[in-house]
Every structure is written in C-alpha cells, then in structure tokens.
N, C-alpha and C positions, 0 to 999 in steps of 0.2 A: 593221485587218483584214489577214490574212496572204495575200499573193498566192501562188497555187499555183506550184510550182517550174517546171513544164513550160511555163509561159506565155512563157518567154523565146524561143520560136520566133518570136514576133511582134517580137522585137527583135534579129533575127539580123544586122542591119546594124551595123557598128561605130558607136560613138557619135559619132565625128567626122563620119561621113556623115549621121547623123541631124541634126546641127547644120546641115549644108549644105542638106539637103532641107527642114527645118522653116522655115528662113529664107526659102525661096522660096514657101511656101504662103500661103494666104488672108491673114489679118491677125493674125499672132502678135504678142504684146507685145514691144516693143523698148524698151530703156532702163528707166527707172523707171516704175512704174505710174501711171496717171492717178488723180485723186481718185475718179472714178466706179468705176474698177476696184478701188480699195482698199475703197470702200464695199461693192461686190458681194462681195468676198472676205470681209470681216469680218462682214457681216450674213448671208451665205448659205453660203459655202464652209467657213470655219473651224469653225462650229458642227457641220457634218456630220462633218468629220474628227475633231473633239474627241469627239463623242458616240459615234461608231462605230469609230474607228480607233486613237486614242491609247493605249488600254489595252494594245495589242500592238505598236504601231509608233511609239514616242516615246522621248525621252531618259529619262523616268521609267520606262518599261518596260525600257529597257536597264539602268538602275541596279538595278532589281529582279531582273534576270536573266530577264525575261519577253519580251524582244524576239523576235519571230517572223520567220523568213525573212530576217533581216539587213536588214530594211526599216524606215526611219523616214519618217514623213509629216508630222512637226511642223516641217519646214523644206523649202523648195523644193529645196535641194541634195540632201536625202535622197531625194526623189522622182525627181530627175534621175539620181542615181547608181543608185538602185534597190537591191534586195536580191539574194538568191541567184539570182533569175530574170532579173536585168538591169534596165535603166532602166524605171521604172514609168509614166512619161508622156513623150510626145513633144509639147512645146508647139505648139499650132496644129493638131494632127492626132489627134483622139480615136480615129480608126479604127486607128491604129498604137500606141495607148497601152494597156498591160497593165491599168492601173487601170480604164479604161472597160470593157474586155472582161470583167474579173472582176465588176464590180458589175452588169453587164448580165445575168448568169446565163444566157448563151447556151450554156454547156456545164456540165453538173452537176459535172464534175471540176475546173472552174476557177472555180466560183462563190464569191464572197466578198461579205459576211462569211459564214462557214460556218453560222451559226445561223439565217440568214434573209435574204432579199433586202431591200435598202434600199427605202424608200418611193420612189414614182415621181418625186416632186419633188426628192428628194435625188440620185437618179441623173441627173436632168435638170440639176441645178445643177452637179454635178461635170463632166458632159460639156460643158456650156456654158463652164465655167471653163477646161478644157483647150483647147477650141476657140478661145477668145480669147487663148490664148498663155500660160496659167497665171500671170497676174500675182500678185505677192506683195509685201506692203508692204516698202518700203525695200530691195528687191532689184532690181538691174539684170539682167533676164532674159538679155539678149544676152551680157553679160560672164560671167554664171554658166554659161551654155551653153558658151561658149568655154573657160572654166576646166575645166569637167567633162569636155569632150571631150579637152582636152589631157592631163588626168590619166589618161584611160582609153584613150589612143590606142594604145599598144603596151606590153605587159607587160615587154619587154626591149629593150635596145639591141642589135638583131640584128647590125648591122655590127661593133659592138665585139667581140662574141663571135666572129664569123667571122674577125676579123683579129688578136685579141689572145689568145684562149685557144688553147693549143697544139694541142689535139686537133681543133678545128674548122677549122684552117688547112689548105689543100691540102697534100698530100704532095709535096714537092719533093726530088729526090735531091741531097743535098749533095756537094760535092767531097770526096774522100778527103784527110784532113789529112796534112801532112808531119810526120814524127817523126825524132828523133835516132837511135834504135836500130832502123834500118830492117831489120836482119837478123832481128828477131823477128817481122816481119810475114809471115803466110802468105796472108791475103786481106784484102779491104777492111775487114771488121769489126774486125780486129786494130788497124788504124791508129786507129780512133776510140777504142778502149779505151786503147791506149798513149798517145795524145795527152793524155787526161785524167790518166793516171798520171804522165806526165812533168811536166805542169803542176803537179801536187801534190808533185813531187819524190819519187815512189814508183816502185819497180821491180816488174815482175811476178814472181811466183814462177817457179822453174825448172820444166821439164816434169815431169809425173808419170812414175814408172817404167813400163816397158812392161807389167809384170804388173798394176799398178793401172789402167793405161790400158785394157787389153783387158777387164778385169772391169767397169770403169766403162761401157765401150761396150756390152757385152752386157746388163747390167742396165738401162741407159738405153733401149736400142732394143727389146729383146725381153723384158725382165723376168725373164731366167733367167741363171744364171752360166755362164761358158764351161766346157766340159769340159777336162780336163787336156791332151788331145791338141791342142785348138785353141790353148791357151796355148803349148804347146811349138812348134807350127808358126809362130806369130807371132814367138816369141823367136828362132827360127832363120832368119827371113826378113830379110835385110839390105837389101832393096830400098827405095828411097825411097817406093814406093807400098804398102809393107806394111800400114800402118794403113788406107789408103784401101781396100785389098782387104777388110779386115775389115769396114769400114763398109758397103761395097757388099753383102757377103754377108749382113749383118744386115738391111739394107733389103730384100733379096730374100727374106728368111725370111718364111714365112707367120705366124710368131709376132710379127713387127713389128706387124701390124695388130691383134693381140690386145692387146699392151701399150699402144699409143697410142689404141686405141678406148676403153680404160678412162679415159684422161685426158679424152677428149671426153665420155664418158658422165657424168662428174661435172658438166660444164657443162650437159649436156642433162637433168639431174636424172632419169637413167634409173632406172626401177624396174619390177618385175613386178606392180605394183598393191599390193593389200593395204594400203590407206591407212588413215588415221585418220578423224576426224570428217568426215562429209559425202562421203567417197570411200573406201569400204571394199572396192570390187570388185577382183577379181583381173584381171590382163591376161595371160591364158595364152599369147598369141602375141607379147608384147612382145619376146621374144628375137630375133624376126626383124629388128627394127630394130637390135638390138645386133650381129647378124651382118652386117647391111647396112653398118654403120660399119666393121667389121673388113675386109670386102671392099673398101669404097671406099678405105680407107687402103692396103691391100695393092696395089691397082691404081694407086695414086698419082692418084686422081681429082683434077683441078684444084680448088683450094679454092673458087673462085667457083662451080663446078658443084656442089660439095658443099653450098654454102650454098643455091643455088637449089633443089636437089632436096629438101632438108629442109623448105623453106618451101612449095614448090609443085610437088613432083615429079609430082603427079597432073594438073597443068594444063599442063605443058610439052610442047613439040612432040616428036614421034617419037624422035629419038636421045637426048633428055634425059627422056623420059617415064619416071617412076620413082616410083610412089606409095609404096613402102615407106619411102622416106626421110622422108616426112611423119610417120612414127612419132615423130619428134623432139618433136612437140607432144603426142601421145597418151600417151606413156609417163609424162607428168606427171599431176598430179591433175585430174580432171574432177568438180567438186563437184555433188552432186544434193541434192534434198529430196524429201519425200513428196508435194509438190504441194498439200498442204492449207492451208499457210500462205503467203500471198502474199509476206510479208516474207522468209521463209526461202527461197522460190523465187528471189526477186530477189537475195538475198545469195549463194546458190549460183552463180547465173549470173555475178554480179559477181566472185566469187573465181576462177571458171574463166577469165574474160576477163583478169583481172589476172595470173594465172599465164602465160597465153599471151603477153601483151604484155611482161611482165617478163622472161620467158625469152628471147624473140627479141631484145629490146633489149640485155640484159646479154650474151648469148652472142656475138652478131655485132657489136654496136656499142659495147659497153662503156658503156652508158648506163642509168640507172635511170628509165626512162620511166614505170614504174608509180607512181612517187612523185607523178605529176601526176593520179592517179585522182580525187582529191577537190578539187584546186585546182591552179593553176599551180605548177610546180616552184619550190621556195624558193631554189634555188641555180643550177640549170642552165637553159638556154634551151629549156624544154619546157613547153608550155601544156597545160591540161586539154583543149583542142581537139585538140592533137597526140595525147594519149592516146586520146581517143574516135575519132579518125580511124583509129588502128590497131586499137582494140578493135572497131570496126565491121567490120573485115575478118574477125575471128575470130567475131563474132556471126553472120556469114554462112557459117561453116564448122562442120562437125559431125564427130564421130567416126564412122568407118565401118569396113567390112571389105573387104579386097582379096584376091581369090583368088590363091593362089600355085601353082595347078595348071592344067593345060590346060582350055580352054573346054568340052571334051567332058565332063570330070569334073563341072564345075559344072552343065552342062545335065542330066546324068544325075541328080544330086542333086535338082535342082528338079523334074525329071520324076517322080521317086519321091515327092516331097512332094505334088505335084499329084495323083498317083494316089491317095494316102492321103486327101487332102482330098475328091476326087471321090467316093470310096467312102463316106466319112463323110456327105457330103451326100446320097448315094443312100439311106443308112440312115435319115437324118433325114426325108427325103421319104417313104420307105416308111411310117414310123411315123406321120407327120403325116396321110397319106391315110387310114390306118385310124382315126386319132383323129377325123378329120372324119366318117367313115362311122359310127363308133360314138357320135359326139357325146360324146366323153370327152377329157380332157387326155391329152397324149402318153404320160406315164408310166403313166397308168391304162389307156390303150388297149393298151399293150405287154403288160401283164399278162394281158389278155383274149385275146390272139392264141393260136390253137391250130391243129392240123392243118398243112396246107400253108403257111399264112401264118407259123406259128411256125418251120417248117423253113426257109422262105425267109429269114427274118430271121437265123436262126442261120448259114445259109450265107453271107449277106452279111457278118456279123460275123467269121466265120472267114476270109473273103477279106481283110477289113480287117487282121486280125492278121498274115496272111501277107504283106501289103504292107508292114506296119511292120517285120517281121522281115527281109525281103529288100531293103528300100530302101537305097540307097547311103548310107554315113555322110557327115556334113557334111565338106566339103572343107577343106583347110588354108587358113588365112587369115593375113593380117597386119593389125594394127591401124593404121589410117591416118586422115588427115584428108581430108574431102571437102567440096565446096561445097554450101551449102544455101540460098543466096539472094543478093541483090544490092542490099540496101537500106542507106542511110546510117543513122547512129546519132546520137541526141541526146546531148549532154553530160549526164551524170547529176549533178544538183545535189548537192554534198557526197558524191558517190560512190553515191548512192541511185538505183538504176535505176528506181524507181517515180516519180521526180521529174525530168521531162524539162526540160532546158535547150535551148540552141541546137542545131539540127541541123547536123552536121559531115560534110562529104563525106569519103569514104575517100581517104587520101593519105599521103605521106611527111612526115617532120618538117619544120617550117617553117625550122629553122635551116639546112637544106641547100638551101633554095630561094633563087633570086636575088631574087625578090620575093614576092608572095603565092603560097603553094604551090598547085600544080595538082592538081585532083582526078583520081584514077585513072579512066581510061576502061575500065571493066571489062566492058562489055556485060552479060551475065547472070552474070558471075563475082563471086567474093567480093572480089577485089583481091589475093589472095595472090601470083598470078603477077607482078603489077606491083610488089608489095612486094619480092619476091625479086630482081627486076631492080634496084630502087633500092638494096638493101643490097649486092648483088654488083657494082654499078657500079664500075669502076676509078677513077672520079672521086670516089667516096665517100671522104672522108678518114679514116674510122674503121675500115672492115672489114679492110683489110690490116694496119693498125697493131695492131689488137686480136689478130689471130691470130699474127702474128710475135712479139708480146709474150708470148702464151700459150706458144708453142713454146719461146721463150727460158726462160721460167719452168720448164717441164718438163725442160729440159736442165740448168739451173743451180741450181734450187731457189728462186731469187728472180727476179722479173721485172724488166725495165727500168722498167716502170710497176708499182709494187708493189701497186696495186689493179687487178688485171687485168680486172675486170668493171665498173670505174667510172673512166672517162676524163673525168668531169665536174669541176666546181669543187671538190668535196670529195675527189676522188681525188688520189693523189699525182702529182707531175710526174715525167716520166721522168728517171732518173739520167743517161742518155746520149741526149738528144733527137735529135741528129744521127744517131747510130747507128740509132735506132729508125726514123727516116724513110729512111735509106739501105737498111736491110733491107726495109722495106715497099715502097719503090719497086722495088728489085731483085727482090723476090718477084713483083710483078705483071708486071714486064718479062719474067720467065722463066716465064710461064704458070701462075702460082699453084701451083707444084709444091712440095708439102710435103717430099718426099724430097730434092729438091735443097736445100731450106733446112736439113734435117737434116745433109746432107753438108757444106754450107758452114759450119755452126756447129761440127760435131764435128771437122773437119779444121783448124780455126783454132788458133792458139797459145793463144788465150784459153781455149778449152774444155779444152785438153790440159795446162793448168797443174796443178801440184801443189796439194793442199789443205793443205800443211804450214803449221802455225801459226808466225807470226813476231810476237813481242811488240812490236817497234818499229813495224811496219806496223799491227798491231792497235791500238796506241795512237793512231795517226793516223786510222784508218778501221776502227773495230771492227765496223761493220755490213757491211763489204766492198762499199760502194756504188760504189767506184771499180774493183772487180774486180781486185784485186792477187793473188787466189788463187781456185781453184775452191772453191765452198762444199761442205764435207762434208755429206752428207745421210743421213737415215734412210730406209731402204726403206719404201715404202708396204706396207700389209698384204698386198695381192695378190702383189707380187713376193717378199715375205718367205716367205709360205706356199708359193708355187710353188718357191722356192729350196730350202726344206726337203724338199719332195717330190722335187725333181730330185736333190738330194744323196743321198737315201736310195734312189734308183732306183725310186721308186714313181709318178712323175708320168705321168698319161695325157695325151698331147699331141694328142689328137683335137681338131679345129677345129669349133666351132659346135654348134648344136643346143639343145634345150630346157634350161632351167635345172635345177640339182640342188637339191632342197629342203633337204637336209642336207649341205652341202658338207664339213663336218668329218668325214664318214664316206665321202668320195669322193676318188679320186685325180685328179679333173679340176682344171684350172686354176681359180683363184679367180674369174676373170672369169665363170665359168659358175654361180656361186652365185646362187640366187634372191635378189632384192633387194626388201625390203618397205619401204614408206614409213613404216610405223608403227615399224619398227625393233625389234619385240619378238615377231614371229610365229614365227620360226624359230630354231633353236639357233645357226645361223651369225650371226644378227643381233648377238647379244651379243659374239661374237668379233670381228666386223668393227668394231663401234663401239668396242670396247676399244682397238683399234689405229687409231683416228682415221678410220675410213671415214665419209664425209659423209652427212648425212641427205638422203634423196632427195625432199624436199618442195619444194625450190627449187634453182635453178642454183647450183653451187658453184664459186667462182672459184679457190680453192686449198684444200688440206687443212691443217688445224691439225696441228701435230706435238707430241705429248706423250710424256714419259717418266715413267711413274708406277709405283709398286710393284705394282699389279695386273697389269701386263704381265709382270713377272718372276715373279710368283706363278703366272701362267698357264704360263710356261715350266717351272716347277718341278713343278707339280701336275696339269696338265690331262691328260686321257686322250689327247688328240691328240698332245702332245709325247712322252708315254710310248710311244705306238704308233710314232712316227717313230724314237725312240731304239732301240726293240726291233728294228725292221726294219734299221736301220743296224748295230746291235751284232751281230745274228745274222750279217749279211753279212761283217763284218770279223773276227769271231772265227773264221770258217772260211776266211779268205783265206790265200793262200800267202805265204811270206816271213817274215822276222823282224819284230820289233816296229817297228824304224826304217823298214823298207821299207813296212810297212802304214801307219805314221803319215804318211809322205811322200805316199802316194796319198790318204789321207784329207784332209790339209791342202790338197793341190792341188785336190781335188774341192770342198771347202767354201770355201776362201779364195783359191784360185788362186796359192798360194805354198807353198814347203816350210816345215816347222816350224822354229822357232828352237831353238838348243841348249837353252835353258831349258825350252822346251815339251817337248822330248824327255826331258829329265831328269824333269819332272813326270810324264810318262806312264810312265816306267820305275819311278818310285817307286810309282805307283798299281798297275801290273800285277804288279810283282815278276817272278818267274821264269815264272809261268803266264800268258802273254799270249794264250792261247787260250781263257781262261775266258769263256764267253758273258755271264754276268751282269755281269762287270766291264766288258766292252765296251759293254753296254747303258747302264750308268750313265755311263761315260765319254762315250758318244755324246750323251747328253742334255746334258751340260755343253757340249760343242762346239756342238751345235745351238742352244744358248741364248746363245752368245757374242755380245757386242755387235758384233764385227767382221762377223758374218754379217748383221746388221741394217743395215749401213752401206755407202753408196757414198762412196768417198774420192776 
C-alpha cells in the first residue's frame, strides 16, 4: 500500500530523536524478538503485509518498476527508513506511526490501501504489532534503530562545509602581500595580482595608451564613446589626477546608472512580460523597476540597502520604505493556469516559487538553491527543507500594484469607481423592484416599462454613462510584491505541491546557522523582511563576495570566480581568493559603495594595463587567469547600438520612461527597448538575440559572446545600418574642410584616434577627387560603422 506523501507531518522529528523517544515509551521490542513475538509476526503480521502491501512495496515491486512512494515493507529497515513521506513506523508508538494512521482511514486524503479499508482484525493486528515494538524475525530492533538513525541524522557534514569550502568561510581581510616591483602598485588590489604574476615569473603588460584608456573608461562606465573634445582635454591634462577626474566625471554622469543598470537587469531577468507558456501577460509598468535601478545606482545607494529594498522594500521602516524595488521579483515570470486542472495549478505555483527562490539565491548569494526543490542538493549543503523554508516566504507574497502618484489622485480614482458602482447598483435595484411588482424576470420587466418609469431608467443610465466618461483614469502604478499571509510551507514530496511532506518554518539556509536554524519571527508577515536582513548581513560570507565578483567581471570581462552565480561545489574556485576576500571586506568597511569600488578598480594598474597580445605570456597563461593583461572585449549589443547612434549624432539621451516597442526605429538608448521573455514578439527581439542578449526567463550570470556570419550580414544588409550610414554620410558629405580634415574628425568620433596613413590612402582611393559626393560618403560610412574596432573595448 502506498502511503500518502503528506503524511510526513507526523514524522517531523528527526529520526535520531525518534529513537530516543521510542526507547523511553511503553514496552518496545529490544534486541532479538522472543519466540512468542516471532509467532505473532509470522502468523498474523506477515500475511497482512504480503496480501495487501507487497504488490506495491517490496523488492519484487522494485525490480518490476512498480515500487510506490519509495517505500518497502518487506523488511523492517524499509519501514523504519520509510519512503518519500519519511519513516513509516515508530516502534512502540502507533500514534506517531504513519502506517497506522493510513490504515485507520481517519482522513480520506491519507487512507490506504487506496482501493478499500483493511478488515478490522488486520488493522488491529498491525497496530498491536507496532505497539509491541515492531518485532521482526532475526532482527535486533534496537541496533537497527540506531543504525537507521545514524544513517539519517544529517544530510551533510555542516562543519566541514563551513570550514573547508572557500565560499562558506567567513570573509577575513588578508594582509596585502609584499612584491618586488612595488612601483607598479597603485592600490591594494594590484599587490594581490602582481604577487601571483611574480610567483609565476610573469610580468604585467605595460599601461594602455591614453586614447585607449579614456575610450575604455567611457564605454565601461556609461556605455558611450567619448567625444573628440573630451579625448583632447584628457590628452592635454598632465596632472597626476587626470584620469581620476575622468572617472569621477563618468561616475557623476546620469548615464552611469543606465549602463550599470543593464548589467543588473540581466541578473534580475528583467522583462516587460510577454512570456511564453503559462505566463503570457504583459507587465506594462515593469519599466518603473528598471528606472528604479538606474536611480539607485546613480545615487550610489549602498549595496546592502539595494539588496534589502529589492527583497522587502515594502516592509522596511520609514527611510528605507521603498516598494518599487520589489519589482525585482515581479519582472520575472509568474506562472498561471486556468484553474480547472489541479495538477496544472500546482505546477504553475511550483514554477513561480522556483523562479523566486532561484533568482534571489543566484543573484545575491551565488547559490543554486532551487536545485533542492525535489530533493536535497546533490553537491551543495542545501536541503529540501532549506528550499521550502525560502519558498514559504514567497508563498506568502503576491504580485501587487503600488501607486506612484499622490494619495489624492488614488482617492479620486476610487471615488469615481465607487460612484459608477453605486449608480449601477441603483439601476439594478430600480429594475428589480419593478420586476417584483410585475412578477417578471428583470430583463422581461425592463421591456415592459413605459411612461415615467421608462424615462427614469433612461435618466439613470445616462447618468451612469456620464460618470464613466468623467471618472478619473486609473492612476500610474508600479508592479511590486506584497505580503499575503504568514503561514509555513510543507516540503513538497518530489517537488509536487499536492503531496505534503514535513512542515518547515520560514528561515534562512542552515549552512549559515551556528546550530539548528532559527525560524523567522515574522508576526503577520511573509518573512521577506527577515530574509532581506539575513542576506544583507555583513557577516553573511557570500553577499559581498558575490557582488564584488560581478563588478569585477563587468570591468574585466572575466570574473575572479568565473561562475558568478554559482559559488557552490560545482562552481569554479576564485583565481585570486585573497584578492576576492580583500575586495569584499574593503567593500563592506567602506559602506557598501559601488562607486567607490568602481573607482578603486579603474584607478588600479591592473585595470589600466594594455590588452596587447604577447605570445610568450599567452603560452604560459592563455586564459589570462593570472591577469597579465586587460582582456580585450566585444561590446554588448546595447553599448554597440548606442555607440552607432552617438557617432551619427542621432542618439536621444533622455533618461527613463516607458519602453519603446520597436527600438530599431527609435533614437532612444537600447536600455529602453521593450524586452519580452518569449524573445519573438517584437522586431527588436531578433536583433537583440542576434547579438547575444540573454533570455529573460531566468537570472543571467554572464553573457555569451559569439561572432557569427549573421552579425556581419546584419551590418551589410539591415535597414538599421543603412539608415545610420545615410545619416552619417549626409552629415560628412556637407562638412567643411578637405578630405583629410573630415577623416580625422570621423575617426576621432568613431574610434577616439586619428586615422592611420594607410586608412587615409584607402579613403582617397575610394573618394577620388569628388570627396563631397553624398552616396560615396554613405557607403564609406557603412563600412566604418561595421568595423570590428567599433565593436571592441581594448
């Protein structure tokens, strides 16, 4: 007989404690069974099990692939271990035994066998057998209980993980190492890099040229190329702080928030809705979360605050109360079903919860907690109970709407809607009274009204239409998360929410607890506020490590931990573990400031290195894990498209606002393109995907980089590139000056450098004597706009 999955609420105690309690109860069997106990079992118990249970719960059933619920009852160890619902019997205590509860048919949902209740004498026999301690021939019950308890005590060696796996150890700021080439050191991070290089007998590359450096800084921090005047000013500035002034001006730019918001939106799996299966709805106000991220970064919101507000901004006190940040969860998929199929409804809820848990754990902790949805994590110290402790938080949260207008506007809207409702109610009442008088149905009575009654009804309906026409429109809102309950959640057996396992209190992951994790004291809340505090706690060893690693990746193209959303066993180890911890500790010490971290990284000798190729160094470290040079990188699609529009003088630099459905026909920055999860609803979807834009269905740790023929065919043939080329060509065909003067300005605008002599010769050969011919400039412009150099950060 198959025990129902949700019966494991009766076995919520750990098996080790079951052993202790059962040994202190009545008269359970100890040691080997007596002759009378063997006779009782063989004559009365085994026949019941054999006749009613073995077909589904035995070795034979397992071999035939028919084992139900993971439970075997043809040996005592199988009953003690239990199946998916946990231990089936507690020797000596039938009241705590799932087997006895099931055969008792006290609950239709838990009744077993499913085809009909056992005879009363069979129920009595099994209950008596459990009560006497579940004696089994040739089995020492006490020893078997101890062995079973020992095998099920803990799923992981918690202390070993806490002390031996690098990411779970506390962050301790290491001493800055001593190096031979101390003149190369600009700040502490350089010493850690150079120390590794010197140990490998490698030298860092020389600094990048100033032209390359300023272009790299602009594209890195604001995603736009520097104007020729900015490059000239930097080249003319001989001060020691010349580059620092460039960095500070870029960090103060409102475009900094746009550029770095896009990085974070990848992690947050931002979209404007338009999903696929089970989640096709649009999110017309998702852009308010996008703009919230831009604003938060521009204001240098401390990262711990940034974390708390996205998890629980609606629940925080006064100065941190900020519901819009919780759009972090809502801009991802919220799966639904039509409600007619219980299995589909449960699956939709399970997928939504999995998305929430997966996103929050990957984004902030670098852990794949959702892998424990159906069973304990196979590699990391994350139990199924951990997963449902977090899932329970989001089961008590719902998608909501937050007004972004004054309270008076909200009140006016509701007053208008109430007036419409009241008028409709009055009409319905008027018709109902006449229906009663005429002893007719309402629709029939309405047709019979005449004279004053008919005029009165028409006046009332005219008033209703007037109210609808003059009622205030719906106020502007943001999509947010809101609390909806305060209940704990059962472990879902094998991930099926219809099959309840053990009830788990809402709490943080056990690996971060000193002992047994403490349940959140949420009052009437979901637990999101408490979760936010746990994640943003400076003693949490992961949160600071994860974000400084992400920032490093976005600056260098490769992270110190090259699996930025997986700091677990299957993730990569850091290439520079001491550097990672030094940066994390320093980051927290200085108020979790991202702008300070940017400045620290970009003013280092490490970041300012040339990307020049060196065969000898490449042979030693081809993947540049030791950081002997800056990684040359391909621009992401947003920065490349924005650079094209900036170079042709067409870019609209307005900040924020609703997304553009067809960004390919708009001068707005690519950040403001509508993003669909399905990836095929808008014209821009195909363009973005062609250039490696990530799918918005889940958190994206890093972008894949491809170079494929289709990208260059787009540059050659697309209407978008032809329009950019025409705009640029028309502009430069009418410009003043000779060909070389114009070329110099064009190259400075596009590449932040003057043209090489060979490039001037090619241009002269192309234009001939008529360098004012518009069509020649258009074609020439398309070649320059398609150049690989424009796609690259060196």
